[in-house]
ROVODREN-835028 format. One record per residue (C-alpha): residue in one letter; x, y, z. Coordinates in steps of 0.1 Angstrom, whole numbers, padded with zeros to 4 digits, always signed. Layout:
N
aXYZ...
! end
This chain:
148
m+1431+1089+1323h+1430+1052+1315d+1392+1052+1320a+1386+1076+1291p+1387+1049+1264i+1365+1026+1284l+1339+1054+1288l+1341+1062+1251i+1335+1025+1242a+1305+1023+1266l+1291+1056+1252e+1295+1043+1217k+1276+1011+1225l+1249+1030+1243v+1244+1054+1214g+1244+1025+1189q+1217+1006+1210g+1197+1038+1212l+1198+1044+1175h+1188+1007+1169v+1158+1012+1192v+1149+1044+1174g+1152+1026+1140n+1129+0998+1153g+1104+1024+1165i+1104+1041+1131e+1099+1008+1114v+1069+1000+1136f+1055+1035+1128g+1059+1028+1091v+1040+0996+1094l+1013+1013+1114v+1010+1040+1087i+1004+1014+1061v+0979+0994+1082a+0961+1025+1093g+0959+1038+1058i+0945+1006+1044g+0920+1004+1073w+0909+1040+1068s+0906+1036+1030t+0886+1004+1034y+0863+1022+1060l+0856+1050+1035y+0852+1025+1006l+0829+0999+1021p+0796+1019+1024r+0800+1032+0988r+0813+1002+0969i+0793+1010+0937g+0809+1029+0909e+0842+1029+0892h+0853+1063+0906v+0847+1051+0941y+0871+1022+0934e+0896+1045+0919a+0895+1067+0949y+0900+1036+0971k+0930+1025+0951v+0945+1060+0953r+0941+1062+0991i+0957+1028+0996g+0985+1037+0972r+0992+1069+0991s+0993+1051+1025l+1017+1026+1010l+1039+1054+0996l+1041+1071+1029g+1048+1039+1047l+1076+1029+1023e+1092+1063+1028v+1091+1058+1066l+1105+1023+1063v+1134+1036+1041a+1142+1062+1069a+1142+1034+1095d+1166+1013+1074i+1190+1043+1071v+1189+1049+1109k+1194+1012+1117t+1224+1010+1092i+1240+1040+1108a+1234+1025+1143l+1253+0993+1133e+1290+0992+1124i+1290+1005+1089t+1306+0980+1065f+1305+0976+1028t+1281+0947+1033s+1256+0967+1054l+1258+0996+1029g+1252+0972+1001v+1221+0957+1018l+1209+0993+1025a+1214+1002+0989g+1195+0972+0978l+1166+0979+1001v+1165+1016+0990l+1165+1005+0953v+1136+0980+0958r+1115+1005+0978t+1122+1033+0954f+1111+1011+0925l+1079+1002+0945s+1073+1039+0951w+1077+1048+0914t+1053+1020+0904l+1028+1032+0930v+1031+1068+0917l+1025+1054+0882e+0994+1035+0893i+0980+1065+0913e+0988+1094+0891g+0991+1078+0857r+1026+1092+0852w+1062+1085+0863p+1074+1107+0892w+1098+1127+0869q+1070+1136+0844r+1053+1170+0849q+1017+1165+0838a+0994+1139+0853s+0974+1117+0830r+0937+1125+0826s+0928+1089+0830a+0934+1087+0867p+0910+1106+0890a+0925+1128+0916i+0915+1129+0952s+0924+1153+0980p+0925+1144+1017a+0902+1174+1023m+0875+1160+1000a+0846+1142+1013p+0843+1104+1007g+0829+1097+0973q+0843+1129+0957t+0869+1128+0930i+0882+1152+0905v+0879+1140+0869g+0894+1163+0843k+0887+1198+0858k+0853+1191+0875l+0844+1177+0909e+0822+1146+0908i+0803+1133+0938t+0794+1097+0937g+0775+1075+0961
! end
């Protein structure tokens, strides 16, 4: 019966290390999302560099990949904080990271959509793109424009 606390301590360490590895894996995935998104956006942009709408679509694609990557990185920070011994210091660091990344996400949404995340209607000044649209297509107002 004296072995039970030793086994529990070993199991706790093993689970903590496993969660730390999972957190690192999620972090690497988040960075890959950002890098792949920027690479794909640049690949679609380079052949059609002419025109303001093409640049706007490029900016939107990069912003979306950054937003997705930031969300994944926040998830990694949460997992890694849970894996470690939870203290007020680690929770404070996590809160600071989440606040900074949330602010970055909000400013990216403002840049991409022309509105704050809590506002309902998107501004008409920012062109919309859909992942299903062909490269060079944007929606301006209510009509589809094909550029390039």
